[in-house]
C-alpha positions as CSV (number, residue, x, y, z in Angstrom):
1,M,81.0,8.0,-0.9
2,R,82.7,5.4,-3.6
3,R,81.6,6.0,-7.2
4,L,79.6,3.3,-8.7
5,F,81.0,3.7,-12.2
6,P,84.6,5.6,-13.5
7,A,84.6,9.0,-14.8
8,W,85.0,8.4,-18.3
9,L,82.1,5.8,-18.5
10,W,79.6,8.8,-18.7
11,L,81.3,9.7,-22.0
12,V,80.4,6.5,-23.8
13,P,76.5,7.9,-24.6
14,F,77.9,10.9,-26.0
15,A,80.7,9.2,-28.0
16,L,77.8,6.6,-29.4
17,V,76.3,10.0,-30.6
18,F,79.1,11.3,-31.9
19,L,79.8,7.9,-33.9
20,A,76.4,7.8,-35.6
21,F,76.0,11.2,-36.2
22,Q,79.5,12.3,-37.2
23,L,82.1,9.8,-37.9
24,A,79.6,7.1,-39.2
25,P,78.5,9.6,-42.1
26,L,81.5,11.2,-43.3
27,G,82.8,7.5,-43.3
28,W,80.2,6.4,-45.9
29,I,80.7,9.9,-47.6
30,V,84.6,9.0,-48.1
31,I,83.7,5.6,-49.5
32,S,81.2,6.8,-51.4
33,A,83.0,9.1,-53.2
34,F,85.9,7.2,-54.8
35,H,83.1,4.9,-55.5
36,V,82.3,5.0,-59.7
37,D,80.5,2.9,-61.6
38,G,81.0,0.0,-59.2
39,R,84.5,0.1,-59.6
40,W,86.9,2.1,-57.2
41,G,88.9,5.3,-58.3
42,V,89.1,9.1,-58.8
43,G,86.8,9.5,-61.6
44,N,84.2,11.8,-59.4
45,F,87.2,14.1,-58.5
46,Q,88.2,14.4,-62.1
47,Q,84.8,15.0,-63.2
48,I,84.9,18.0,-60.3
49,F,87.5,19.7,-60.9
50,G,87.6,19.1,-65.1
51,S,83.9,20.7,-65.0
52,P,84.0,24.5,-65.6
53,F,80.5,24.2,-63.7
54,F,81.7,22.7,-60.2
55,R,84.6,24.8,-60.5
56,Q,82.5,27.8,-60.7
57,A,80.8,26.3,-57.9
58,I,83.2,26.0,-55.6
59,W,85.2,29.9,-56.5
60,R,81.2,31.1,-55.5
61,S,81.1,29.2,-52.4
62,L,84.0,30.9,-51.4
63,E,84.1,33.9,-52.5
64,I,80.5,34.7,-50.9
65,S,81.7,32.7,-47.7
66,L,85.1,34.6,-47.3
67,V,83.5,38.0,-48.5
68,S,80.4,37.8,-45.8
69,S,82.9,36.4,-43.0
70,L,85.2,39.4,-43.1
71,V,83.0,42.0,-43.3
72,G,80.6,39.8,-40.5
73,L,83.7,39.9,-38.3
74,L,84.9,43.3,-39.1
75,V,81.1,44.7,-37.7
76,A,80.8,42.0,-34.8
77,A,84.2,43.2,-33.4
78,L,83.2,47.2,-33.4
79,A,79.6,45.7,-32.2
80,C,81.5,43.8,-29.1
81,H,83.5,46.7,-28.6
82,S,80.8,49.4,-28.2
83,L,79.0,46.6,-26.0
84,T,82.0,46.5,-23.7
85,R,81.8,50.1,-23.5
86,T,78.1,50.9,-22.2
87,S,76.0,48.9,-19.4
88,G,72.8,48.8,-17.7
89,P,69.5,48.0,-19.6
90,L,70.8,48.7,-23.3
91,R,73.4,46.2,-23.1
92,R,71.4,43.3,-22.0
93,W,68.5,44.5,-24.9
94,M,71.7,44.3,-27.1
95,I,72.7,40.7,-25.9
96,A,69.4,39.4,-25.7
97,F,68.6,40.6,-29.3
98,T,72.1,39.0,-30.6
99,N,71.0,35.7,-29.0
100,M,67.6,35.4,-30.7
101,T,68.6,36.7,-34.2
102,S,71.8,34.0,-34.1
103,N,68.7,31.7,-34.3
104,F,67.0,33.5,-37.4
105,A,68.4,31.8,-40.5
106,G,67.1,29.3,-43.0
107,V,63.6,30.2,-44.9
108,P,62.3,32.6,-42.4
109,L,65.2,34.7,-42.9
110,A,65.2,34.5,-46.5
111,F,61.2,35.1,-46.4
112,A,62.1,38.3,-44.6
113,F,64.5,39.7,-47.1
114,I,62.5,39.2,-50.0
115,I,60.1,41.3,-48.3
116,L,62.3,44.2,-47.5
117,M,64.8,44.1,-50.3
118,G,63.1,41.7,-53.0
119,A,62.9,43.1,-56.6
120,N,59.5,45.1,-55.2
121,G,61.0,45.3,-51.6
122,V,59.9,47.9,-49.2
123,L,63.4,48.9,-48.2
124,T,64.8,48.5,-51.9
125,L,61.8,50.8,-53.4
126,M,63.0,53.6,-51.0
127,L,66.1,53.3,-51.6
128,Q,65.5,53.2,-55.6
129,R,63.4,56.7,-55.2
130,A,65.8,58.1,-52.8
131,G,68.2,57.5,-55.9
132,L,70.8,55.6,-53.2
133,I,70.7,52.4,-55.5
134,E,69.5,51.4,-58.7
135,N,70.2,47.9,-60.0
136,F,70.7,46.2,-56.8
137,S,69.2,42.4,-56.8
138,L,68.8,40.6,-54.3
139,Y,69.3,36.9,-56.2
140,S,72.6,38.1,-57.2
141,R,76.3,37.4,-56.1
142,N,76.1,41.2,-54.0
143,G,72.2,40.1,-52.8
144,L,73.7,36.3,-51.7
145,I,76.3,38.4,-49.7
146,V,74.4,40.6,-48.4
147,I,72.2,38.0,-46.6
148,Y,75.1,36.1,-45.5
149,T,76.6,39.1,-43.6
150,W,73.4,39.1,-41.7
151,F,73.5,35.9,-40.4
152,Q,77.2,36.2,-39.7
153,I,77.4,39.0,-37.6
154,P,75.0,37.5,-34.5
155,L,77.5,34.5,-34.5
156,G,80.4,36.4,-34.2
157,M,79.4,38.7,-31.9
158,L,78.3,35.6,-29.7
159,L,81.9,34.5,-30.4
160,L,83.5,37.4,-29.5
161,F,82.0,39.5,-27.1
162,P,83.7,36.9,-24.2
163,A,86.9,38.0,-25.2
164,F,86.4,41.4,-25.6
165,E,85.0,41.5,-22.3
166,G,88.5,39.8,-20.8
167,L,90.5,43.0,-21.9
168,R,91.7,44.6,-18.9
169,A,90.9,48.3,-18.4
170,D,94.3,48.4,-16.7
171,W,95.8,47.3,-19.6
172,R,94.5,50.8,-21.3
173,D,95.7,52.8,-18.2
174,A,99.1,51.7,-18.2
175,A,99.6,52.2,-21.9
176,S,98.0,55.4,-21.3
177,L,99.9,56.4,-18.5
178,L,103.7,55.1,-20.9
179,G,102.6,57.3,-23.3
180,A,100.6,54.7,-25.9
181,G,97.7,56.3,-27.9
182,R,93.9,54.7,-28.9
183,I,96.0,53.2,-31.9
184,A,99.4,52.1,-30.6
185,Y,97.2,50.6,-27.5
186,W,94.9,48.4,-30.1
187,Y,98.4,47.9,-32.4
188,H,100.7,46.8,-29.6
189,I,98.2,45.3,-26.9
190,G,94.1,44.7,-27.7
191,L,94.7,43.1,-31.3
192,P,97.5,40.8,-30.5
193,A,95.2,39.6,-27.0
194,L,92.1,39.1,-29.5
195,R,94.4,37.5,-32.5
196,P,92.9,33.9,-31.5
197,A,89.2,35.0,-31.1
198,L,89.6,36.9,-34.1
199,A,91.1,33.8,-36.1
200,G,89.2,31.3,-34.6
201,T,85.7,33.3,-35.0
202,L,86.3,33.7,-38.8
203,T,87.0,30.1,-39.4
204,I,83.8,29.3,-38.1
205,L,82.2,31.8,-39.8
206,I,83.6,30.5,-43.0
207,A,82.3,26.7,-42.4
208,N,78.8,28.6,-41.6
209,A,78.6,30.2,-44.7
210,M,80.3,27.2,-46.7
211,G,77.6,25.1,-45.1
212,A,74.4,27.1,-45.3
213,Y,72.0,25.7,-47.3
214,A,68.2,26.2,-46.1
215,T,68.1,30.2,-46.9
216,V,69.9,30.6,-50.4
217,Y,67.7,27.5,-51.6
218,A,64.2,29.1,-50.6
219,L,65.6,32.5,-51.5
220,V,67.2,31.4,-55.3
221,N,66.4,27.6,-55.7
222,T,69.0,26.4,-58.0
223,N,69.3,29.4,-60.1
224,Y,72.8,30.0,-58.1
225,N,75.5,28.0,-58.3
226,L,76.7,26.9,-54.8
227,L,78.4,23.8,-53.5
228,T,75.8,22.8,-51.3
229,I,73.1,23.8,-53.7
230,R,75.0,21.6,-56.2
231,I,75.3,19.0,-53.7
232,A,71.7,18.8,-52.7
233,N,70.8,18.8,-56.5
234,L,72.6,15.7,-57.2
235,V,71.1,13.3,-54.3
236,S,67.8,14.8,-54.4
237,G,67.0,15.4,-57.9
238,D,64.8,12.9,-60.4
239,L,66.7,12.7,-63.5
240,F,70.2,13.4,-62.1
241,L,70.8,11.4,-59.2
242,Q,74.4,11.1,-58.7
243,P,74.9,10.5,-55.0
244,N,78.7,9.1,-55.6
245,L,79.4,12.4,-57.1
246,A,77.3,14.2,-54.5
247,S,79.5,12.8,-51.9
248,A,82.8,13.5,-54.0
249,L,81.8,17.2,-53.7
250,A,81.0,17.0,-49.8
251,L,84.1,15.9,-49.5
252,V,85.7,18.6,-51.3
253,L,83.6,21.0,-49.0
254,V,85.2,19.1,-45.9
255,A,88.7,19.4,-47.5
256,L,87.9,23.2,-48.3
257,L,87.3,23.6,-44.3
258,I,90.3,21.8,-43.4
259,L,92.5,23.7,-45.3
260,V,90.8,27.1,-43.8
261,T,91.8,25.7,-40.7
262,L,95.4,24.7,-41.2
263,I,96.0,28.0,-42.9
264,Q,94.4,30.1,-39.6
265,Q,96.6,27.8,-37.6
266,W,99.6,28.3,-39.3
267,L,99.2,32.5,-39.2
268,L,98.4,32.2,-35.8
269,R,101.9,30.0,-34.7
270,R,103.4,32.8,-36.9
271,S,102.4,35.4,-35.5
272,H,102.9,33.9,-32.2
273,H,106.5,33.4,-33.2
274,V,106.9,37.5,-34.4
275,A,105.1,38.6,-31.4
276,K,108.1,36.3,-29.3
């Protein structure tokens, strides 16, 4: 049966959606970022990098994103390793639970953490009475790292689980026959096989944390200085409406994510050459 349409024609709807919702907004942001008071220039970027307030927002966003992504990646990797060693109803229940919690974010997640770990939260009061914590605040840097790590773990598990499933049991058996212990197996076989998945997952987790807005806004409003909070404040504020400056901040955020991706690709290529 002859085809009525060429195969590439079916990609046209996707290309139109991608153009309308990805490339067009990005193009508008780039144009707006270099527009200052009716003229073209880099004044918005000079204002951003010359302001301690905006530099603090960039640094805090990077700090929280990196810490929560690394902790989330570690916990997700250990959880995926445990899942691959289990079977039956427990494994199916954990996979279903991970799928459910990966979509639990935004305002409901912030509300749940306020109930559990707020100033008068259930878990906070229990730990204080047990003498395990004294001055923990959910609305501080450490509190934001905890809540960011929470929504990083399910996403990391969903991304890493197929890679851990790809580790074949006969690799471990062959390594054991050759005298390799558990540490030697993971150092020479397991981790090199998982390295691309780990690096790619870390990049996605950092991007996920850098772009998070609803949860942190519902939790601390504008009282904590982060990039996404500053961008939203500049485009929705009644007194300080500065969409061009917000576009420049958004472009800085895009540049940071591109830089993280380039570093990840460079590390992967370097490790691949070293392995050869």
